PAZAPA-4460 file (N, C-alpha, C; in steps of 0.05 Angstrom, whole numbers, plus 32768, in hexadecimal, padded with zeros to 4 digits):
% residues 321
    n_x    n_y    n_z   ca_x   ca_y   ca_z    c_x    c_y    c_z   seq   type   mol
   81AC   8009   80C3   8193   8013   80B8   817C   8007   80C7     1      M     A
   816B   8019   80D1   8152   8010   80DE   813B   8014   80CB     2      T     A
   8128   8001   80CA   8110   8004   80BA   80FA   800C   80CD     3      I     A
   80EE   8023   80C9   80D9   802E   80DA   80BE   8029   80CC     4      H     A
   80AD   801A   80D9   8092   8014   80CE   807E   8027   80DA     5      I     A
   8074   8039   80C9   805F   804B   80D2   8044   803F   80CA     6      I     A
   8036   8035   80DE   801C   8028   80D9   801E   800A   80DB     7      G     A
   8018   7FFF   80F2   801B   7FE2   80F7   8000   7FD4   80F2     8      A     A
   7FF6   7FD8   80D9   7FDE   7FCA   80D0   7FE6   7FAF   80C4     9      G     A
   7FD6   7FA5   80B1   7FDC   7F8A   80A7   7FF6   7F89   8098    10      S     A
   7FFB   7F9C   8085   8014   7F9B   8076   802B   7FA4   8088    11      L     A
   8027   7FB6   809A   803C   7FBF   80AC   8046   7FA8   80BD    12      G     A
   8034   7F98   80C8   803C   7F81   80D8   8049   7F6C   80C7    13      L     A
   803F   7F67   80AF   804A   7F53   809E   8067   7F5A   8096    14      L     A
   806B   7F72   808C   8086   7F7A   8083   8098   7F7D   809C    15      Y     A
   808F   7F8B   80B0   80A0   7F90   80C7   80A6   7F76   80D6    16      G     A
   8092   7F64   80D9   8096   7F4B   80E7   80AA   7F39   80D9    17      G     A
   80A7   7F37   80BE   80BA   7F25   80B0   80D6   7F31   80AE    18      R     A
   80D8   7F4C   80AC   80F2   7F59   80AC   8100   7F54   80C7    19      L     A
   80F1   7F58   80DD   80FC   7F54   80F8   8105   7F37   80FB    20      A     A
   80F5   7F25   80F2   80FB   7F08   80F4   8115   7F01   80E5    21      A     A
   811B   7F10   80D0   8133   7F0B   80C0   814C   7F19   80CB    22      S     A
   8148   7F28   80E0   815F   7F35   80ED   8162   7F53   80E7    23      G     A
   814F   7F5E   80D8   8150   7F7B   80D3   8149   7F8B   80EC    24      A     A
   8153   7FA3   80ED   814E   7FB5   8104   8134   7FC4   80FD    25      D     A
   811E   7FBE   810C   8104   7FC8   8105   80F8   7FD6   811E    26      V     A
   80EC   7FED   8119   80DC   7FFB   812D   80C0   8000   8122    27      T     A
   80AC   7FF8   8132   8090   7FFD   812B   8087   8016   8139    28      F     A
   8079   8028   812B   806D   803F   8136   804E   803B   8134    29      W     A
   8042   8037   814C   8026   802F   814D   8013   8046   8153    30      C     A
   7FFC   8045   8148   7FE8   805B   814C   7FE0   805B   816A    31      R     A
   7FDE   8044   8176   7FD4   8042   8192   7FEA   8038   81A5    32      S     A
   7FE9   8041   81BD   7FFB   8036   81D2   7FF5   8019   81D7    33      K     A
   7FDB   8012   81D5   7FD3   7FF6   81D9   7FE1   7FE3   81C6    34      E     A
   7FE2   7FEA   81AD   7FEF   7FD8   819A   800D   7FD7   819F    35      Q     A
   801A   7FEE   81A5   8037   7FED   81AB   803C   7FDB   81C3    36      A     A
   802C   7FDD   81D8   8030   7FCD   81F0   802C   7FAF   81E9    37      E     A
   8017   7FA9   81D9   8012   7F8D   81D2   8029   7F82   81C1    38      Q     A
   8034   7F91   81AF   804A   7F88   819F   8063   7F83   81B1    39      L     A
   8067   7F95   81C4   807E   7F91   81D7   807A   7F79   81E9    40      R     A
   8060   7F73   81EF   805B   7F5C   8201   805A   7F41   81F2    41      S     A
   804D   7F41   81DB   8047   7F28   81CD   8059   7F22   81B5    42      N     A
   8067   7F36   81AB   8075   7F32   8192   8061   7F32   817B    43      G     A
   8069   7F27   8165   8057   7F27   814D   8054   7F0A   8143    44      I     A
   803C   7F03   813C   8037   7EE9   8130   802F   7EED   8113    45      T     A
   803E   7EE1   8101   8037   7EE1   80E4   802D   7EC5   80DD    46      V     A
   8013   7EC3   80D6   8007   7EAA   80CF   8009   7EA6   80B1    47      I     A
   8015   7E90   80A9   8017   7E89   808C   8008   7E6F   8087    48      R     A
   8003   7E69   806E   7FF4   7E51   8067   8002   7E38   8071    49      E     A
   801C   7E37   8070   802B   7E1F   8077   8034   7E1F   8094    50      Q     A
   8036   7E36   80A0   8040   7E37   80BC   803B   7E53   80C7    51      D     A
   8045   7E58   80DF   8044   7E72   80EC   8060   7E7A   80F5    52      S     A
   8065   7E94   80F5   807E   7E9E   80FE   8078   7EB0   8117    53      I     A
   8086   7EAA   812D   8083   7EBC   8144   809D   7ECD   8146    54      H     A
   8099   7EE7   8146   80B0   7EF9   8148   80B0   7F05   8164    55      V     A
   80C3   7EFC   8175   80C3   7F06   8191   80C8   7F24   8193    56      P     A
   80BD   7F2F   81A8   80BE   7F4D   81AB   80DB   7F57   81AD    57      S     A
   80EE   7F46   81B5   8109   7F4E   81B7   8116   7F54   819B    58      E     A
   8107   7F4C   8186   8112   7F4E   816B   810D   7F69   815E    59      S     A
   80FD   7F7A   816B   80F5   7F94   815F   80EE   7FA8   8175    60      F     A
   80EA   7FC1   816D   80E0   7FD6   817F   80C4   7FDD   8177    61      Q     A
   80B4   7FE4   818B   8098   7FED   8185   8092   8004   8197    62      A     A
   8089   801A   818B   8083   8033   819B   806A   803F   8190    63      E     A
   805B   804E   81A1   8045   805D   8197   804F   8075   8187    64      P     A
   8040   807D   8173   8048   8094   8162   804C   80AD   8173    65      I     A
   803E   80AF   8189   8040   80C7   819A   805D   80CB   81A5    66      S     A
   806D   80B7   81A4   8089   80B9   81AF   809E   80BD   8198    67      R     A
   8094   80C1   8180   80A7   80C2   8169   80BC   80D7   816D    68      Y     A
   80B5   80EF   8174   80C9   8105   8176   80D9   8102   8190    69      H     A
   80CC   80F8   81A5   80DB   80F4   81BE   80F2   80E0   81BB    70      E     A
   80ED   80CB   81AC   8101   80B6   81A8   8115   80BD   8192    71      I     A
   810C   80CE   817F   811E   80D7   816A   8116   80CF   814E    72      G     A
   8104   80BC   814C   80FA   80B5   8131   8110   80A9   811F    73      G     A
   810C   80AB   8105   811E   809F   80F2   8136   80B2   80ED    74      A     A
   814C   80A5   80E7   8164   80B4   80E0   8169   80B5   80C2    75      G     A
   817E   80C2   80BA   8184   80C6   809E   818B   80AC   8090    76      E     A
   8196   8099   809E   819E   807F   8091   8188   806A   8092    77      D     A
   8171   8071   809E   815C   805E   80A2   8148   805E   808A    78      D     A
   8136   804B   808A   811F   804B   8077   8106   804D   8088    79      Y     A
   80F3   805E   807F   80D9   8060   808B   80C5   8053   8077    80      I     A
   80B7   803E   8081   80A2   8032   8071   8087   803F   8079    81      F     A
   807C   804F   8067   8062   805C   806D   804C   8049   8065    82      L     A
   803E   803C   8079   802B   8027   8074   8010   802D   807E    83      M     A
   800A   8047   8082   7FEE   8050   8088   7FE0   8053   806D    84      V     A
   7FC5   8054   806E   7FB6   8059   8056   7FB8   8076   804E    85      K     A
   7FB0   807C   8035   7FB1   8098   802B   7FA3   80AB   803E    86      Q     A
   7F8D   80A2   804A   7F7E   80B3   805C   7F8D   80BA   8075    87      T     A
   7FA3   80AC   807B   7FB2   80B2   8093   7FCC   80C1   808F    88      G     A
   7FD1   80C8   8075   7FEB   80D4   806F   7FED   80F0   807B    89      I     A
   7FD8   8100   8079   7FD9   811C   8083   7FE2   811D   80A0    90      T     A
   7FD6   810D   80B0   7FDC   810D   80CD   7FF9   8105   80D1    91      K     A
   8003   80F1   80C3   801F   80E8   80C6   8032   80FE   80BE    92      V     A
   802D   810B   80A7   803F   8120   809E   803F   8137   80B2    93      V     A
   8028   813F   80BB   8027   8156   80CD   8033   8150   80E8    94      E     A
   802E   8138   80F3   8036   8132   810E   8052   8126   8110    95      E     A
   805B   8117   80FB   8075   8109   80FD   808A   8115   80EB    96      L     A
   8083   811A   80D1   8097   8120   80BE   809E   813E   80BB    97      F     A
   808A   8150   80BF   808E   816C   80BA   80A7   8178   80C8    98      A     A
   80AC   8171   80E1   80C4   817D   80EE   80DE   8176   80E1    99      P     A
   80DE   8161   80D1   80F7   8158   80C4   80F6   815C   80A5   100      Y     A
   80E4   816E   809C   80E0   8171   807F   80F9   817B   8070   101      S     A
   810A   8189   807E   8122   8194   8071   813B   8182   8075   102      S     A
   8137   816C   8083   814D   8159   8087   8149   8140   8075   103      K     A
   815E   8134   806D   815C   811D   805B   8152   8104   806A   104      H     A
   813E   80F8   805F   8133   80DE   8068   812C   80CD   8050   105      R     A
   8129   80B3   8054   8120   80A1   803F   8104   8096   8046   106      R     A
   80F1   8099   8033   80D6   8092   8039   80CC   807F   8022   107      L     A
   80C1   8068   802A   80B6   8055   8018   8098   8053   801D   108      L     A
   8088   805A   8008   806B   805D   800B   805C   8045   7FFF   109      C     A
   804A   8039   800E   803B   8022   8006   801E   8028   7FFF   110      F     A
   8016   8040   7FFB   7FFA   8047   7FF9   7FEE   8040   7FDE   111      Q     A
   7FD4   803A   7FDE   7FC5   8037   7FC5   7FBF   8053   7FBA   112      N     A
   7FB6   8054   7FA1   7FAE   806D   7F95   7FC5   807E   7F8C   113      G     A
   7FBE   8096   7F84   7FD3   80A9   7F7A   7FCF   80C4   7F87   114      T     A
   7FE3   80D5   7F83   7FE2   80F0   7F8D   7FF2   80F5   7FA6   115      G     A
   7FF6   80E0   7FB6   8004   80E4   7FCF   8022   80E8   7FCC   116      H     A
   802E   80DC   7FB7   804B   80E0   7FB3   8051   80FC   7FAC   117      M     A
   8041   8108   7F9A   8045   8124   7F93   8043   8136   7FAB   118      E     A
   802F   8131   7FBC   802C   8141   7FD4   8043   813E   7FE7   119      R     A
   804C   8126   7FEB   8063   8121   7FFC   807C   812E   7FF2   120      L     A
   8080   812F   7FD8   8097   813D   7FCC   8096   815A   7FD3   121      R     A
   807F   8166   7FD2   807C   8183   7FD8   8082   8188   7FF6   122      R     A
   8078   8177   8007   807A   817C   8024   8094   8172   8030   123      E     A
   80A2   8160   8023   80BB   8155   802D   80D1   8158   8018   124      L     A
   80D8   8170   8011   80EA   8175   7FFA   8106   8168   7FFD   125      P     A
   810F   8164   8015   812A   8159   8019   812B   813B   801A   126      A     A
   8114   812E   801A   8112   8111   801E   8115   8102   8003   127      W     A
   8120   80EA   8004   8120   80D8   7FEE   8107   80C6   7FF0   128      T     A
   80F6   80C8   7FDC   80DC   80BB   7FDD   80DB   80A3   7FCA   129      L     A
   80D2   808D   7FD4   80CD   8075   7FC4   80B0   806C   7FC7   130      Y     A
   80A7   805E   7FB3   808C   8052   7FB4   8090   8034   7FB3   131      A     A
   807D   8025   7FBF   807D   8008   7FBE   8061   7FFF   7FB4   132      A     A
   8061   7FEC   7FA2   8048   7FDF   7F99   804B   7FC2   7FA1   133      V     A
   8038   7FB8   7FB0   803A   7F9C   7FB9   8021   7F8C   7FB3   134      T     A
   8024   7F73   7FAD   800E   7F61   7FAB   800D   7F4D   7FC2   135      T     A
   801C   7F52   7FD7   801B   7F42   7FEF   7FFF   7F44   7FFB   136      E     A
   7FF4   7F2E   8005   7FDB   7F2F   8012   7FDE   7F2B   8030   137      G     A
   7FD1   7F3C   8040   7FD3   7F3B   805D   7FB9   7F43   806A   138      A     A
   7FB3   7F36   8080   7F9B   7F3C   808F   7FA2   7F3C   80AD   139      K     A
   7F9F   7F53   80B9   7FA5   7F55   80D6   7F8F   7F48   80E6   140      R     A
   7F95   7F35   80F7   7F81   7F27   8108   7F83   7F2F   8125   141      S     A
   7F94   7F42   812B   7F97   7F4C   8147   7FAC   7F61   8147   142      G     A
   7FB0   7F6E   815D   7FC4   7F84   815F   7FE0   7F7A   815A   143      L     A
   7FE5   7F60   815E   8001   7F56   815B   8001   7F3D   8149   144      S     A
   7FEC   7F38   813A   7FEA   7F20   812A   7FE0   7F26   810E   145      E     A
   7FEE   7F1B   80FA   7FE6   7F20   80DE   7FE7   7F05   80CF   146      V     A
   7FD4   7F02   80BD   7FD3   7EEB   80AB   7FDE   7EF3   8090   147      T     A
   7FF2   7EE4   8087   7FFD   7EE9   806C   7FEB   7EDA   8059   148      H     A
   7FD9   7EEA   804D   7FC3   7EDE   803D   7FCB   7ED6   8021   149      A     A
   7FE2   7EDF   8018   7FEA   7ED8   7FFC   8005   7EE3   7FF6   150      G     A
   8017   7ED1   7FED   8032   7ED9   7FE5   8031   7EEA   7FCC   151      Q     A
   803E   7F00   7FCB   803E   7F11   7FB4   805A   7F1C   7FAE   152      G     A
   805B   7F32   7FA0   8074   7F3F   7F9A   8073   7F5C   7FA2   153      S     A
   808A   7F69   7FA5   808C   7F85   7FAC   809E   7F93   7F99   154      T     A
   8094   7FA9   7F8D   80A4   7FB9   7F7B   80AB   7FD4   7F89   155      W     A
   80C4   7FDB   7F88   80CD   7FF4   7F96   80DB   8005   7F82   156      V     A
   80D6   801F   7F83   80E3   8032   7F71   80DA   804E   7F77   157      G     A
   80E5   8060   7F68   80DD   807C   7F6B   80C6   8082   7F58   158      Q     A
   80AF   808A   7F63   8099   8091   7F52   80A0   80A8   7F41   159      A     A
   8096   80A8   7F28   809E   80BC   7F14   80B5   80B2   7F03   160      G     A
   80BD   8099   7F09   80D3   808D   7EF8   80C9   8087   7EDC   161      S     A
   80DB   8084   7ECA   80D4   8080   7EAE   80C7   8065   7EAA   162      S     A
   80B8   8062   7E94   80AB   8049   7E8D   80BF   8037   7E80   163      F     A
   80CC   8026   7E8F   80DF   8013   7E84   80DC   7FF8   7E92   164      S     A
   80F2   7FE9   7E95   80EF   7FCD   7E9E   80F4   7FCB   7EBC   165      D     A
   80E8   7FB6   7EC8   80EE   7FAE   7EE4   8109   7FA0   7EE5   166      D     A
   8115   7FA1   7EFC   812D   7F91   7F01   8129   7F83   7F1B   167      E     A
   812F   7F69   7F1B   812F   7F5A   7F34   8142   7F68   7F47   168      K     A
   813B   7F6A   7F60   814C   7F77   7F74   8168   7F6A   7F72   169      A     A
   817C   7F7B   7F6E   8197   7F71   7F69   81AB   7F82   7F79   170      D     A
   81BC   7F75   7F89   81CF   7F85   7F99   81E1   7F97   7F89   171      P     A
   81E3   7F92   7F6F   81F4   7FA3   7F5E   81E6   7FBB   7F54   172      S     A
   81CB   7FBD   7F58   81BC   7FD3   7F4E   81B4   7FE7   7F64   173      E     A
   81B0   8000   7F5C   81A6   8014   7F6F   81BB   801F   7F81   174      G     A
   81B3   8032   7F92   81C5   803E   7FA6   81CB   802A   7FBC   175      S     A
   81DE   8031   7FCC   81E6   801F   7FE2   81CE   801A   7FF4   176      E     A
   81BF   802F   7FFA   81A8   802B   800C   8192   801A   7FFF   177      S     A
   818D   801E   7FE5   8179   800E   7FD7   8182   7FF1   7FD6   178      E     A
   819C   7FEC   7FD1   81A6   7FD1   7FD1   81A1   7FC4   7FED   179      K     A
   81A7   7FD3   8002   81A4   7FC8   801D   8187   7FC2   8023   180      A     A
   8175   7FD3   801A   8158   7FCF   801F   814F   7FB6   8010   181      L     A
   8157   7FB3   7FF6   814F   7F9C   7FE6   8159   7F82   7FF3   182      A     A
   8171   7F82   7FFD   817C   7F6A   800A   816C   7F64   8023   183      V     A
   8166   7F78   8033   8156   7F73   804C   813B   7F67   8045   184      Q     A
   812D   7F72   8031   8113   7F67   802A   8114   7F4B   801F   185      L     A
   8128   7F45   800F   812B   7F2A   8004   8132   7F17   801A   186      E     A
   8143   7F1F   802C   814A   7F0E   8043   8132   7F07   8054   187      R     A
   811F   7F1A   8055   8106   7F15   8064   80F2   7F04   8054   188      A     A
   80F8   7EFC   803C   80E7   7EEA   802C   80D5   7EF8   8019   189      G     A
   80D9   7F12   8014   80C8   7F20   8001   80D4   7F1F   7FE5   190      F     A
   80C3   7F1D   7FD1   80CB   7F1D   7FB5   80CC   7F3A   7FAC   191      D     A
   80E4   7F45   7FA8   80E7   7F62   7FA5   80F2   7F68   7F89   192      V     A
   80E7   7F7D   7F7D   80F0   7F87   7F64   80F7   7FA5   7F67   193      F     A
   810E   7FAD   7F5E   8114   7FC9   7F5B   810A   7FD2   7F40   194      L     A
   80F6   7FE3   7F3F   80E8   7FE9   7F27   80EE   8005   7F1C   195      S     A
   80F4   8006   7F02   80F7   801F   7EF3   80DC   8027   7EE6   196      K     A
   80C8   8017   7EE9   80AE   801E   7EDD   8098   801D   7EF3   197      E     A
   809E   8029   7F0A   808C   8028   7F20   8071   8036   7F1A   198      L     A
   8072   804A   7F0A   8059   8058   7F03   8045   8045   7EF6   199      D     A
   804F   8033   7EE4   803E   801F   7ED8   8031   800D   7EED   200      I     A
   8041   8005   7F00   8037   7FF4   7F16   8022   8002   7F26   201      M     A
   8027   801C   7F2C   8015   802C   7F3C   7FFA   802E   7F2E   202      I     A
   7FFB   8035   7F14   7FE1   8039   7F06   7FD3   801E   7F00   203      Y     A
   7FE2   8009   7EFD   7FD5   7FEE   7EFA   7FC6   7FE8   7F14   204      R     A
   7FD3   7FEB   7F2B   7FC6   7FE5   7F44   7FAE   7FF8   7F49   205      K     A
   7FB2   8011   7F41   7F9C   8025   7F45   7F83   801C   7F37   206      L     A
   7F85   8013   7F1D   7F6D   800B   7F0E   7F62   7FF1   7F19   207      L     A
   7F73   7FDF   7F21   7F69   7FC6   7F2E   7F58   7FCD   7F46   208      M     A
   7F63   7FDE   7F58   7F54   7FE5   7F70   7F3B   7FF4   7F69   209      N     A
   7F3C   8005   7F55   7F25   8016   7F4E   7F0E   8005   7F42   210      A     A
   7F15   7FEE   7F36   7F00   7FDD   7F2B   7EF5   7FCA   7F40   211      V     A
   7F06   7FC0   7F51   7EFD   7FAB   7F65   7EF2   7FB7   7F7F   212      I     A
   7F02   7FC9   7F8B   7EFB   7FD1   7FA6   7EE0   7FDF   7FAA   213      N     A
   7ED9   7FF3   7F9A   7EC0   8001   7F9F   7EA7   7FEF   7F9C   214      P     A
   7EA8   7FDD   7F89   7E91   7FCB   7F85   7E8E   7FB8   7F9C   215      L     A
   7EA4   7FAD   7FA6   7EA2   7F9C   7FBE   7E98   7FAC   7FD6   216      T     A
   7E9F   7FC5   7FD8   7E96   7FD6   7FEE   7E78   7FDC   7FED   217      A     A
   7E6E   7FE1   7FD4   7E52   7FE8   7FD1   7E41   7FCF   7FD5   218      V     A
   7E49   7FB8   7FC9   7E3A   7FA0   7FCB   7E40   7F8F   7FE3   219      W     A
   7E56   7F96   7FF1   7E5F   7F89   800A   7E63   7F6B   8005   220      R     A
   7E74   7F65   7FF2   7E7A   7F4A   7FEA   7E99   7F46   7FE8   221      I     A
   7EA2   7F2E   7FEC   7EBF   7F29   7FE7   7EC6   7F2B   7FC9   222      P     A
   7EDF   7F2D   7FC4   7EE8   7F33   7FA8   7EDE   7F1F   7F94   223      N     A
   7EDE   7F06   7F9A   7ED6   7EF1   7F87   7EBA   7EF2   7F7E   224      G     A
   7EA8   7EFD   7F8F   7E8C   7EFE   7F88   7E85   7F13   7F73   225      E     A
   7E99   7F24   7F6D   7E95   7F36   7F56   7E91   7F27   7F3C   226      L     A
   7E9C   7F0F   7F3A   7E9C   7F00   7F21   7E83   7EEE   7F1F   227      L     A
   7E70   7EF0   7F32   7E5A   7EDD   7F33   7E41   7EE6   7F25   228      E     A
   7E41   7EFE   7F1A   7E29   7F07   7F0B   7E31   7F19   7EF4   229      S     A
   7E21   7F18   7EDF   7E26   7F28   7EC7   7E25   7F46   7ECD   230      E     A
   7E12   7F4E   7EDE   7E10   7F6B   7EE5   7E29   7F75   7EF3   231      E     A
   7E33   7F65   7F06   7E4C   7F6E   7F14   7E63   7F70   7F00   232      R     A
   7E66   7F5C   7EEF   7E7B   7F5C   7EDB   7E78   7F74   7EC8   233      M     A
   7E5F   7F7A   7EC1   7E5A   7F90   7EAF   7E64   7FAB   7EBB   234      H     A
   7E5E   7FAF   7ED5   7E67   7FC8   7EE2   7E85   7FC8   7EE5   235      L     A
   7E91   7FB1   7EEB   7EAE   7FB0   7EEC   7EBA   7FB8   7ED1   236      M     A
   7EAF   7FAE   7EBB   7EBA   7FB5   7EA1   7EB6   7FD2   7E9A   237      K     A
   7EA0   7FDE   7EA3   7E9D   7FFB   7E9F   7EB2   800B   7EAD   238      E     A
   7EB7   8004   7EC6   7ECC   8011   7ED5   7EE7   800E   7EC8   239      L     A
   7EED   7FF6   7EBE   7F06   7FF1   7EB1   7F08   8002   7E97   240      Y     A
   7EF3   8002   7E87   7EF5   8011   7E6E   7EF7   802F   7E72   241      E     A
   7EE9   8039   7E86   7EED   8056   7E8D   7F0A   805B   7E95   242      E     A
   7F16   8049   7EA5   7F31   804C   7EAE   7F45   804C   7E98   243      G     A
   7F43   8039   7E85   7F57   8038   7E70   7F54   804F   7E5C   244      I     A
   7F3B   805A   7E5A   7F37   8072   7E4A   7F46   8089   7E56   245      A     A
   7F46   808B   7E70   7F55   80A1   7E7E   7F73   809C   7E7A   246      V     A
   7F7C   8084   7E7E   7F99   807E   7E7B   7FA2   8084   7E5F   247      Y     A
   7F92   807D   7E4B   7F9A   8083   7E2F   7F9C   80A1   7E2A   248      S     A
   7F89   80B0   7E35   7F89   80CD   7E31   7FA1   80DA   7E40   249      A     A
   7FA9   80CD   7E56   7FC0   80D8   7E66   7FDB   80CD   7E5E   250      C     A
   7FDB   80BC   7E49   7FF3   80AF   7E3F   8000   809E   7E55   251      N     A
   7FF0   8090   7E64   7FF9   807D   7E78   7FF8   8061   7E6C   252      I     A
   800F   8053   7E6A   800E   8038   7E5F   7FFD   8025   7E6F   253      P     A
   7FF0   8013   7E62   7FE1   7FFD   7E6F   7FE2   7FE4   7E5E   254      W     A
   7FE3   7FCD   7E6B   7FE5   7FB4   7E5D   7FCB   7FAC   7E50   255      E     A
   7FCD   7F9F   7E38   7FB5   7F97   7E2A   7FA6   7F81   7E38   256      T     A
   7FB3   7F73   7E4A   7FA5   7F5E   7E59   7F9D   7F67   7E75   257      D     A
   7F9B   7F81   7E7A   7F96   7F8B   7E95   7F7A   7F81   7E9F   258      L     A
   7F66   7F80   7E8D   7F4C   7F77   7E95   7F4E   7F5A   7E9F   259      W     A
   7F5D   7F49   7E91   7F61   7F2D   7E9A   7F6F   7F2C   7EB5   260      E     A
   7F83   7F3E   7EB9   7F91   7F3F   7ED2   7F7E   7F46   7EE9   261      Q     A
   7F6B   7F58   7EE4   7F57   7F5F   7EF9   7F46   7F47   7F00   262      I     A
   7F3D   7F39   7EEC   7F2D   7F21   7EF2   7F3D   7F0C   7F01   263      L     A
   7F57   7F09   7EFB   7F68   7EF6   7F09   7F6B   7EFE   7F26   264      Q     A
   7F6E   7F19   7F2B   7F70   7F22   7F47   7F57   7F1A   7F56   265      V     A
   7F3F   7F1E   7F4A   7F26   7F17   7F58   7F26   7EF9   7F5E   266      C     A
   7F2F   7EE9   7F4C   7F2F   7ECC   7F50   7F44   7EC4   7F66   267      Q     A
   7F5C   7ED0   7F64   7F71   7EC9   7F77   7F6B   7ED2   7F93   268      A     A
   7F5B   7EE7   7F96   7F54   7EF2   7FB0   7F36   7EEF   7FB5   269      T     A
   7F2B   7ED9   7FAC   7F0E   7ED6   7FAB   7F01   7ED9   7FC7   270      S     A
   7F0F   7ECF   7FDC   7F03   7ED1   7FF6   7F0A   7EE9   8006   271      G     A
   7F1A   7EFB   7FFA   7F24   7F13   8008   7F0F   7F29   800A   272      N     A
   7F10   7F37   8021   7F01   7F50   8025   7F13   7F67   801C   273      T     A
   7F0A   7F76   8009   7F1B   7F8D   8000   7F1F   7FA1   8017   274      S     A
   7F34   7FB0   8015   7F3A   7FC4   802A   7F24   7FD9   802B   275      S     A
   7F18   7FE0   8014   7F02   7FF3   8014   7EE9   7FE9   8021   276      M     A
   7EE2   7FCF   801C   7ECB   7FC3   8029   7ED0   7FC1   8047   277      L     A
   7EE9   7FBA   804F   7EEF   7FB9   806C   7EEC   7FD4   8079   278      K     A
   7EF5   7FE9   806C   7EF2   8004   8077   7ED4   800B   807A   279      D     A
   7EC4   8004   8066   7EA7   800A   8067   7E9A   7FFB   807E   280      V     A
   7EA0   7FE1   8081   7E94   7FD1   8096   7E9D   7FDA   80B2   281      L     A
   7EB5   7FE6   80B4   7EBF   7FEE   80CE   7EBB   800C   80D3   282      E     A
   7EAC   8019   80C1   7EA6   8036   80C5   7EBC   8049   80C2   283      G     A
   7ED1   8041   80B3   7EE8   8053   80AE   7EE6   8061   8094   284      R     A
   7EF4   8077   8091   7EF6   8085   8078   7F05   8073   8064   285      T     A
   7EFA   8071   804C   7F07   8060   8037   7F1B   8070   8027   286      T     A
   7F29   8061   8016   7F3D   806D   8003   7F30   8073   7FE8   287      E     A
   7F16   8073   7FE6   7F09   8076   7FCB   7F11   8090   7FBD   288      V     A
   7F16   80A5   7FCC   7F1E   80BE   7FC0   7F39   80BC   7FB3   289      S     A
   7F4B   80AB   7FBE   7F66   80A8   7FB4   7F66   8093   7F9D   290      S     A
   7F50   8084   7F9A   7F50   806F   7F86   7F3D   8077   7F6F   291      I     A
   7F23   8074   7F72   7F11   807D   7F5D   7F12   809B   7F59   292      N     A
   7F15   80AA   7F70   7F17   80C7   7F6E   7F2F   80CF   7F5E   293      G     A
   7F45   80C0   7F60   7F5D   80C7   7F50   7F57   80C4   7F32   294      S     A
   7F49   80AF   7F2B   7F43   80AB   7F0E   7F30   80C1   7F04   295      I     A
   7F1D   80C9   7F15   7F0B   80DF   7F0D   7F1A   80F9   7F09   296      V     A
   7F2C   80FF   7F1B   7F3B   8118   7F19   7F4E   8117   7F00   297      R     A
   7F5A   8101   7EFB   7F6A   80FE   7EE3   7F59   8102   7ECA   298      M     A
   7F41   80F6   7ECA   7F2F   80F9   7EB3   7F27   8116   7EAE   299      A     A
   7F22   8124   7EC4   7F1A   8140   7EC1   7F30   8151   7EB3   300      E     A
   7F49   814A   7EB9   7F5F   815A   7EAE   7F62   8155   7E90   301      R     A
   7F58   813E   7E86   7F5B   8139   7E69   7F41   8137   7E5A   302      V     A
   7F2B   813F   7E68   7F11   8140   7E5B   7F04   8125   7E55   303      G     A
   7F09   8111   7E65   7EFD   80F7   7E62   7EE7   80F3   7E76   304      V     A
   7ED1   80E7   7E6E   7EBA   80E2   7E80   7EBD   80C8   7E8F   305      S     A
   7EB9   80C9   7EA9   7EBA   80B0   7EBA   7EA2   80AF   7ECD   306      T     A
   7E8A   80AC   7EC2   7E72   80AD   7ED3   7E70   8097   7EE8   307      P     A
   7E7A   807F   7EE2   7E77   8069   7EF5   7E8B   806C   7F0C   308      V     A
   7EA3   8074   7F06   7EB7   8079   7F1B   7EAD   8090   7F2D   309      H     A
   7EA2   80A5   7F21   7E98   80BC   7F30   7E81   80B4   7F43   310      R     A
   7E6F   80A4   7F38   7E57   809C   7F48   7E60   808A   7F60   311      L     A
   7E72   8077   7F5B   7E7B   8066   7F71   7E8A   8076   7F86   312      L     A
   7E9A   8089   7F7D   7EA9   809B   7F8F   7E95   80A9   7FA2   313      W     A
   7E80   80B4   7F96   7E6C   80C3   7FA6   7E5C   80B0   7FB8   314      R     A
   7E55   8099   7FAE   7E46   8086   7FBE   7E55   807D   7FD7   315      L     A
   7E6E   8077   7FD3   7E7E   806D   7FEA   7E85   8083   7FFD   316      I     A
   7E8B   809B   7FF3   7E90   80B2   8004   7E78   80B8   8015   317      E     A
   7E60   80B2   800B   7E47   80B8   801A   7E3E   80A3   802D   318      G     A
   7E4D   808C   802F   7E44   8077   8041   7E46   8080   805E   319      I     A
   7E5D   808D   8064   7E61   8096   8080   7E63   80B4   8081   320      H     A
   7E56   80C0   8094   7E55   80DD   8098   7E6B   80E5   80AB   321      V     A
***
């Protein structure tokens, strides 16, 4: 089994680098030839609080995406980790996956927001699709270097699964391929859960991102500074209350301490630059349509008003032309 990493950004380098270091068969598919060449020349450096791990280039393969079909891409027994942002999915599907849409493949999706899994199911009907929700923190500091900014957990399962309990990844659970993937991830040092309630995890993370990310992007502040004024906290609470009103109307379960969890995330990641703020600062298209926009679209279907989410969605979409 080869693990194919589509998108060698911060999480791609973290997961792929640690998997390769643990002996897994890993291939990186890079957006640029420059990054592929640098990975082949330098290997990967994973910087952790206590030490650094250097993964020599002999431990993995790295190729530009432009060579995907020439080399053959992923096989039926492999796993593809889709680690591009939601805004990059269309290009990947059209250029890489479409020619294999009728053949069986395994795809694990790490995207924020909602809507992409339904679309992928329509466009890749023969594929087995999984979603991953992670609280791992990573920051890419170069084309071949990543800082592991915070140890977290990873939940893996099929989106659309029933609302029930998590299970710690266990070799006795799941299909043979799922067991093998869980073992590989745990061997690489990741805390992995095979989840039967992945939808709850997806919607929990969606609301956390919808409350934190757009405000950091508008005010251009790190996560922790959201807690430093009453006005900022007031807007956060409005976003939260609009979100849980939508969830209640859509019969989506949410924990009664979710507001406290959001505050804890701000504290635990106080010095972090959110991905949305980073996109704004670097002039890239943000994921606001897949985050706050998702909540607005859900609200429209059930007749709930979400004026703050809608305003922030429009404000951030209008930053870059």
